[in-house]
N, C-alpha and C positions, 0 to 999 in steps of 0.2 A: 448309629450315633453315640457318642459317650458324653458323660459329664461328670462333674466333681461332685462328690456326696460324702458325708460324715458316716463312716462304718465303725463296726466294732472288731477288733482284731480277736476278741475272745471276751467273755464275761469277767468283769472285775472293776476296778476303779477308774476315775477319769481318764487315766493314761491310755486306756484301750480304744479312745477314739481318736481317730484320724481321717483326714481327707484320702479318698481313694477314687480312682477313675472307674466308673461302672457304666453300663448301658443306660441310655435314656429309657424310661418307662413308656409304653404305649397305652394310649386310651381304649378302653373296651366300650360296649354299648352303655351309654348313659352316663359315661364320664366326659371330664375335659382334661387337656393337658395345661399345666400351669408353669410359665417361667417364673421361678420362685425368687423373689428380691429379699425376703426375711422370712425366718422360721422360728416360731415360738418354742420355748424350752418348758417343760412341765415336769412334775415329780413323777409321773409314770414312766417318763424317759430315762430316769436314773434307776428306776427299778428294772426296766428292760435291759440297761447296762449290766446290772448284777446278775441278770438271769432269773428273776424273780416275777416278770411280767411279760411272757411272750407274745408276739402278735397273734391275732385271730387267724385261723385258717384262711389262706389267699391273700393276706396282707404283706405289704412290703416287709422284709427283715430289716431294713433300715429304720433307726429310730426317727421320731418326730410325728406329732399329731396335729400340728396346725401350720399353715403358710400363708403367706399373701404373695400376690404377683400378678401377672398378666396372662390371661387366656391365650394359647398360642394354637389351639385345635381341639380337636375331639369330636363327639357325635353331634353334627350339625343340627339334626332334626331336635333332638332333646335339648339342645343348647338354645334354639329358638322358641321351643315351647315353654323354657324356664325364663325366657327374656334376656339371655346373655349371648355375646356373640365374640368372635376372635378379637381381640385388643382390650377387652374390658378388664378393669382392675377389680380383683376380688380377693377375698379370704376364704379360706376353707379349712373345715374339719376333715382329717383323714385317719385311716386305722394304722398308718405307718408310712414310712418313706418321706417324711417332711423334711429331714436334714439333709436335701439335695437341691441342686441347681435346677432340676426339673422335677415335678410331682404330678401324679394323676389324682383326680378326686371325683367322686359323684356328683353330678350336677346339682342334686338336691341338697348337698352339704356344704354348696358355696353360697356366699353372700356378698353383696357388693360393698367394696371398700367405702366407709362413709365419707361423706364429702369432707374435703378438708383434712383428711388423715394422711398421713405418710404410711409406707407398706411397713414399717416397723410398729407403728401403732396398730395397724390392721392385723398384723400377725400375732399380736398379744390377745386377741379376742376371742377365736373360736373355742378353744378347749374350755376355758373357763366359764364363758357365757353360755355355752351349752350345757355344762355340767351344772351350773347354778340355777339355769331356768328349769332343766329337768328335774332336779332334786328339790329346791326350795319352792318353785311355783307349781309344778306339775304333781310331784309326789307329796309333798308336804302342804301344798295349797295355802301358803302364806296368804293373808288378807290384810288390806288396809285396816289400820288401827292395832293389829297384833304386834307382838314382840318376838324378835329373833335373836337367838344366841349363837354367834359364830366362834367356833372354836379354832384359833388361828387366823386372827382378822387380817394380819399383815401379808398374807401370802397371796398370790395371785387369784385363787379362788376367794379369798376372804375379802379382799378389796373390791372385786367384782360383785360379791354378794351385799356388801355395804351399801354400795351406789345404787344398785338396782332396788334393793329393798327400800332404801330411803325414799327414792324417785317415785315408787309405787305406794307410799303411805304407811310404812312400817316403822316401829321403834326398833333400834338396833343396838344390841350389846355384843361386844367382843372381847375375847381373850387374846393375849400377845405375851411374848416373853421378855420384854425390856419396856422401861418408860418411854424411850424412844419411839418403838413400834406402836405403843398405845397412843401417844401423842398424834403419830401420823394416821392412825385409825380415825381418831377424832376428827382430823383434818379431812378425812375423805367423806365424813357424814355421820359416823358412828355417834349415837347419843351417850354411850358409856363404854369405857375401855379399862379391862382388868388385867393387871400384871399378874399372872397365873405363878409366877415364881415368888411372888411377896404376899399375894392375897389368895384366900379361899374363894374361888367362883362362885361356890353354891352359896356360900354367906352374903356375898356382894349381890348376886342375883336375887336372892330373896329379899335382901333390903330394897334394892332397885324398884322391885315390883311389890313391895308392901306384902310379900308373903303369897301372892296371887301365882307366882312362876311364869316361866316363858311359854309362849305357844308353839314355836318350833326352835329345834336345835340342828345346826349343821355342824356335823360332827366329823373332823378328819383324824381323830385320834383312836377312838374305840377303847379298848382295854379298860382299865379301871375307871375311865371317865364316864363309861355308860352308867354304872351304878350312881354316881354322883349326879349325873344329868337328870336321871329319873326323879331324883329328890327335889329338883329345883323346876321341875316342869309344871304347867298349869292343867286343870283338867281338860281332856281331849287334846292334849299335846301331841305333837308329831316329832320324832326324833329320827333323822336321816343320817345314816352313816355312810360316807363316801370314801373313807381309807382307814387304815387300821396301824397307823405309825406307832400307837401305843400297844400294840399286840391284838390278837384275834380272840382271847379269851376275855369274856367280859360277864361277871357275876352281878346281879342286881336284884332287887327286892320286887319279886313278882307280885306281892301284895299291892305295892302301890301303882303298878300297871294296872291291875284290876280296878283298884278304887278310883283312880283317876282316869280311867278309860284311855290310856295312852297307845300311841301307834308307835311302833318301832320299825323302821325299815331301813333299806339300804340299796345302793346299785352301783354298778360300774358301767361306764359309758361305751367304752372302745368295743367291746364284742356285740353290741346292740346292731340291729340290720339297718339298712340304709334307709328304708321307710320310716323308721322309728326316728332316727337322726334328721331327716329330712322335715318331719313335723315339726320338730324343735326349731329348725332353722326358719320355718315360715313364721312361727310364733315370734322369733326374735325379730324377724324383720318386721312384723307388724308392730310389735309392741316395745321393743328396745331400741332398734336401729334409730327410730325418731329421737330417742333420749341421747344417743350419742351425736347425732347431727346437731342437736340444740345445745350440746355441751352439758346437759344435766347428768349425763355419766361420762367419765373420761377414762381413757386407758391410762394405767400407771406403769412406766417403764422405769426400772431400777438401773439396769446396764445392758449395754449391747456388746456383742462379740463378733468379730469377723468369724466365718464358718471355720477357717482353720485353727481357731482358738477354743473350739467346742469343749475340749477337756477342761480349760480354765472355767468355762461357763458352768460346767456340771459341778466342779469343785465349789464354785461359789453358791450353787444352790444348795448343796450337802452342807455348807457351813451355816445356812439358815441365817445369815447376815442382811439378806436381801428383804426389800418391802415392795410388793408388786411383782412385775415380770421381767425375765430376762430373755433376750432375743438375739438369735444369730443373724448375721447379714450376709448377703451374697453379692456384693458390690455397691458402688455409690448409688444406685437406684433405690436402695432401701430407704434412703433419707428423702426421696423425692415425696412431694404431696401427689397423690395418685388422683387421676381422673376418674371418678366414681362411675361404675355402670349405671345405666339407666334403671 
């Protein structure tokens, strides 16, 4: 059997993306087959297209890290053990292959589509929600009453982090690149928004916190931001680096790290094993999915594109004009409200 998928003809700009006819993947032990109705687009997809972020060994060479659709088959025993069945509407985190009409996913990395959600909304969840939970709550251990600084608050990651952190009792400060994006972040629940093109975020953060500094920083920039972040962190603060858009070299005052007892860490999610990602999925299902069902946390979709227009979707992402998520659709079912799995 064959299917349509968005593939790369070479490494390069958005124009290298195009629909191709490829074989339908087959589920291995512990996996399900998903008929994909919508696929989320993420910054790592852009890096993969440019040749800077290859898929891990054994993963599909097709781009795409998150999907939403309906289970069509797979490992029946594993499905039953996980509480899923053929016909269930799910969203899933995958290591590749998400830009396709069919995709396979480890059962442990599947989550039920929240009640009342469309497939488009569900496809916007896995990559950002797994990433935020793993880094902000597992690694950095953000606690109720603490203050979180998010660099890039209007991104998909940023919008997710704002909402979950606020729902779980934190104060949230964000940076963004325009007044429009700052206003949007405030609308999503951020307590303070700093236009980094007009204001010094260190000065503003120290003013907002009355010199105490922030407890946790979620950093997608790195580079020279790290030195500045160290200066506006509270004692026992935690800095988590999840991307290096500002460069890989970061000089900082190690004396401040010592005196404040700071923790500087980082991670990439894609290469982690299934057990690790499945554990995150379980925590999300227990602690965050109820927030989605109750609408305390909501998906933020900036724009959708038909799969044939994936190149235009990537061009939009690289323009940095979006607020929230960009999603590919694979037919009219993408707009349907899914019947959630039990």
